[in-house]
C-alpha positions as CSV (number, residue, x, y, z in Angstrom):
1,M,0.0,0.0,0.0
2,P,1.2,3.5,-0.7
3,A,2.0,5.8,2.2
4,W,1.7,9.5,3.0
5,R,4.4,10.9,5.4
6,G,5.0,7.4,6.8
7,V,1.3,6.6,7.3
8,E,-0.2,3.9,5.1
9,L,-3.0,5.0,2.9
10,R,-6.0,2.6,2.7
11,K,-7.7,2.1,-0.7
12,V,-11.5,2.1,-0.6
13,R,-13.1,1.2,-3.9
14,D,-16.6,0.9,-5.2
15,G,-15.9,0.1,-8.8
16,V,-15.9,3.4,-10.7
17,F,-14.7,5.6,-7.9
18,W,-12.2,5.0,-5.2
19,R,-10.2,7.0,-2.6
20,Y,-7.1,6.6,-0.5
21,E,-7.8,7.3,3.1
22,L,-5.5,7.9,6.1
23,P,-6.4,6.0,9.3
24,P,-8.8,7.9,11.5
25,K,-7.5,9.6,14.7
26,G,-9.8,8.9,17.6
27,S,-13.4,9.2,16.7
28,N,-12.7,11.5,13.7
29,V,-13.7,10.5,10.2
30,S,-10.8,9.2,8.0
31,P,-9.1,12.0,6.1
32,T,-9.3,11.4,2.3
33,P,-6.4,13.1,0.7
34,V,-6.8,11.4,-2.7
35,N,-10.0,10.7,-4.8
36,C,-9.9,8.7,-8.1
37,S,-12.1,7.7,-10.9
38,A,-11.8,4.9,-13.5
39,L,-11.4,5.6,-17.2
40,A,-13.8,4.1,-19.8
41,D,-11.2,1.4,-20.6
42,R,-10.9,0.6,-16.8
43,G,-7.2,1.4,-17.2
44,N,-5.0,3.7,-15.1
45,G,-7.5,5.9,-13.2
46,L,-7.4,9.7,-12.8
47,C,-6.8,11.0,-9.3
48,T,-6.8,14.3,-7.5
49,A,-4.8,14.7,-4.3
50,V,-5.9,17.6,-2.0
51,L,-3.1,18.3,0.5
52,P,-2.2,21.1,2.9
53,Y,0.5,23.6,1.9
54,D,1.1,26.2,4.6
55,D,-2.3,27.8,5.1
56,L,-3.5,26.8,1.6
57,V,-4.7,23.7,-0.2
58,L,-2.6,22.2,-2.9
59,S,-4.3,20.0,-5.6
60,I,-2.2,17.6,-7.5
61,H,-3.7,15.7,-10.5
62,L,-2.1,12.3,-11.2
63,R,-2.7,8.8,-12.4
64,D,-3.5,5.9,-10.0
65,S,-0.2,4.3,-10.9
66,Q,1.6,7.4,-9.6
67,I,0.1,7.1,-6.1
68,P,3.3,5.4,-4.7
69,S,5.2,8.6,-5.8
70,L,2.7,11.0,-4.2
71,E,5.2,12.3,-1.6
72,A,7.8,13.0,-4.3
73,L,5.2,14.7,-6.5
74,Y,4.0,16.8,-3.6
75,D,7.6,17.8,-2.6
76,D,8.3,18.8,-6.2
77,A,5.2,20.9,-6.4
78,V,6.0,22.6,-3.1
79,S,9.6,23.3,-4.3
80,K,8.3,24.9,-7.4
81,L,5.8,27.0,-5.5
82,K,8.5,28.2,-3.1
83,S,10.7,29.2,-6.1
84,W,7.9,31.2,-7.6
85,E,7.2,33.0,-4.3
86,R,10.6,34.5,-4.3
């Protein structure tokens, strides 16, 4: 299973749509940082990761096969944002 910052993401699927959830903390609902949907050919699905960046929200669009690289993609996006902020 893929992980986010050392915490394993759990894949919850209903066929056409699925999500990757973090484990709940206490009685809270499981955070869902990634939502995905299948393509017509049932191939490599399209996903959107919605993750915190300082006091903002950063959306990253990726393929399901890229989920294991989510941390690296996030770090790359943050690096680019920081370089543009200068």
